[in-house]
C-alpha positions as CSV (number, residue, x, y, z in Angstrom):
1,M,109.4,110.8,136.8
2,D,111.2,114.7,137.4
3,W,111.0,115.0,133.5
4,V,107.2,114.8,133.8
5,W,107.2,117.4,136.5
6,T,109.6,119.6,134.9
7,F,107.4,119.6,131.8
8,C,104.1,120.2,133.5
9,L,105.9,123.1,135.4
10,T,106.9,124.4,132.0
11,C,103.2,124.1,130.7
12,A,102.3,125.7,133.8
13,K,104.5,129.1,133.7
14,L,103.4,129.3,129.8
15,N,100.2,129.5,131.1
16,E,100.5,131.9,133.2
17,L,102.0,134.3,130.7
18,E,98.9,134.3,128.7
19,V,97.3,137.8,129.3
20,E,94.0,136.7,127.1
21,D,92.5,134.0,125.5
22,L,91.2,133.4,121.8
23,I,87.9,135.7,121.0
24,L,85.4,132.9,121.2
25,D,83.1,133.2,117.7
26,T,85.9,135.1,115.7
27,P,87.7,133.7,112.6
28,I,91.2,131.9,113.5
29,L,94.2,133.6,112.6
30,P,96.6,132.2,109.9
31,W,98.5,129.6,111.5
32,S,102.5,129.4,110.2
33,L,103.1,125.8,109.7
34,E,106.0,123.8,107.9
35,S,105.9,120.4,106.0
36,I,107.4,117.6,107.7
37,F,106.3,115.0,105.1
38,G,106.8,116.6,102.0
39,D,103.2,117.4,101.5
40,D,101.4,121.0,101.3
41,V,100.4,122.7,103.9
42,P,96.7,123.4,104.0
43,D,95.4,126.8,104.7
44,T,93.1,127.6,107.7
45,S,90.7,128.3,104.5
46,D,90.7,124.7,103.3
47,F,88.7,123.3,106.3
48,L,86.0,125.6,105.9
49,G,82.7,124.2,105.5
50,Q,83.7,121.3,108.1
51,P,84.1,121.8,112.1
52,L,87.8,121.5,112.5
53,L,89.6,120.1,115.7
54,I,93.1,121.8,116.3
55,L,95.7,119.7,118.4
56,F,98.8,121.2,119.6
57,F,100.8,118.7,120.6
58,G,104.9,117.7,121.3
59,L,106.6,114.5,121.0
60,S,108.1,115.1,124.4
61,C,104.8,115.2,126.3
62,P,103.5,112.3,127.7
63,G,99.7,113.3,128.1
64,C,99.9,114.1,124.1
65,L,101.3,110.3,123.3
66,G,99.5,108.7,125.9
67,R,96.0,110.4,125.5
68,A,95.8,113.0,123.2
69,V,97.3,111.5,120.0
70,P,94.9,108.6,120.6
71,Y,91.9,110.8,121.5
72,A,92.7,112.6,117.8
73,N,93.0,109.5,116.1
74,R,89.8,108.0,117.5
75,T,88.1,111.0,116.3
76,V,89.1,110.7,113.0
77,V,88.1,106.9,112.8
78,E,84.6,107.7,114.7
79,L,83.7,111.1,113.2
80,G,85.9,111.5,110.3
81,D,83.1,112.5,107.7
82,R,81.8,115.3,109.8
83,I,84.9,117.0,111.4
84,S,88.2,117.2,110.3
85,V,91.3,117.1,112.5
86,I,94.8,118.8,112.0
87,G,97.9,118.3,114.3
88,I,100.4,121.1,115.0
89,H,103.9,119.7,116.7
90,S,105.0,122.6,118.9
91,D,108.3,122.5,120.4
92,F,108.5,125.3,122.8
93,H,111.5,123.2,124.5
94,R,113.4,123.7,120.8
95,S,114.4,120.1,120.8
96,G,114.4,120.1,117.1
97,F,112.7,117.0,116.4
98,T,113.9,115.3,112.9
99,D,111.7,114.0,110.1
100,S,112.8,110.6,110.9
101,Q,111.7,111.1,114.7
102,F,108.4,112.3,113.2
103,Q,108.1,109.3,110.9
104,K,108.7,107.1,113.3
105,A,106.2,108.5,116.1
106,K,103.7,108.7,113.1
107,E,104.1,105.1,112.7
108,A,104.1,104.1,116.5
109,L,101.1,105.9,117.2
110,Y,99.5,104.8,114.1
111,V,98.7,108.8,113.4
112,R,95.2,109.1,111.2
113,F,95.4,113.0,111.0
114,P,97.7,115.4,109.1
115,F,100.3,117.2,111.5
116,Y,102.9,119.8,110.8
117,R,105.7,121.5,112.4
118,D,104.9,124.7,114.1
119,Q,107.3,127.6,112.6
120,N,110.1,128.7,114.6
121,F,109.0,126.0,116.8
122,D,105.9,127.7,118.6
123,R,104.9,130.8,116.2
124,T,101.2,129.2,116.0
125,F,101.3,128.2,119.4
126,K,101.6,131.4,120.9
127,D,99.6,133.3,118.1
128,Y,96.5,130.9,119.3
129,R,96.8,131.1,122.9
130,A,97.9,127.6,123.5
131,G,98.2,126.8,127.4
132,G,101.2,123.8,126.9
133,T,100.7,120.5,125.2
134,P,98.2,119.3,124.5
135,H,96.0,121.9,123.5
136,W,92.5,121.9,121.9
137,I,90.9,124.5,119.3
138,L,87.7,123.4,118.0
139,L,86.3,125.5,115.4
140,D,82.9,125.8,113.6
141,A,82.3,125.0,109.9
142,E,83.0,129.1,109.2
143,G,86.3,128.6,110.7
144,K,85.2,130.8,113.9
145,V,86.9,129.7,117.1
146,K,84.2,127.8,119.3
147,Y,86.5,126.3,122.3
148,S,89.8,126.3,123.2
149,L,91.4,123.9,126.1
150,F,94.2,122.6,127.7
151,G,95.1,119.1,128.9
152,S,94.2,115.4,128.2
153,D,92.7,114.2,131.6
154,P,90.3,111.5,130.1
155,N,87.9,112.5,132.9
156,N,88.4,116.5,132.7
157,A,89.5,117.9,129.3
158,L,88.7,115.0,127.1
159,L,85.3,115.0,128.3
160,K,84.7,118.1,128.2
161,L,85.8,118.1,124.4
162,D,83.5,115.1,123.4
163,Y,80.4,117.6,124.8
164,R,81.8,120.3,122.9
165,I,82.1,118.5,119.6
166,A,78.7,116.8,119.9
167,E,77.0,120.1,120.6
168,L,78.5,121.7,117.6
169,L,77.7,118.5,115.5
170,A,74.5,118.8,116.9
171,S,73.7,122.3,116.1
C-alpha cells in the first residue's frame, strides 16, 4: 500500500506546481505523441467535427487501470458513435515501459480506444496542465476545451465527467 500513497503524494505535488489551468473555450494545443503500435499518430485536427475525450493515464497508476481505462472503454462502447476517445500514456516517473508491456496491458484491459506514448515521458501532460493521472480533458466538436478534471473516483470525478459529456452531447 505504500507505493499507492507515494504515487498519490507525487500526483499532489505535480498538481501544486501548476500555476494556471487550460483556458476554457479555447482550442487545444497540438500534442506531442509517439506511436506505440506502429500506427500513425493523429493530429488534434483529425478529431474536429465530434467531441473528444482525452485520457492521460499511466500503467503504474492503480486508479487508471482500475477505474479510468474501464470508464474510457465504456464511453467508447456506449457513445463511440458520438464522441471520440484517445489515451495518452504519460510516465512522469520515467519508468520507460516497453512496447511489449503496452501490448500486454492493452489485451488485459481490453482497451477499446487508441493510445499513444507522451513524448519525453510527459511533454503533452505538462503542456495540457494535467494534475496527475488519470486526468481527463473534454473537447467540443470544434476542438475547444470544455472541461479538465483530475481523478477517477466514481462518485466524484467520473460522475462529474458523465454530466459534462451528457451536457456536451445534448447541446
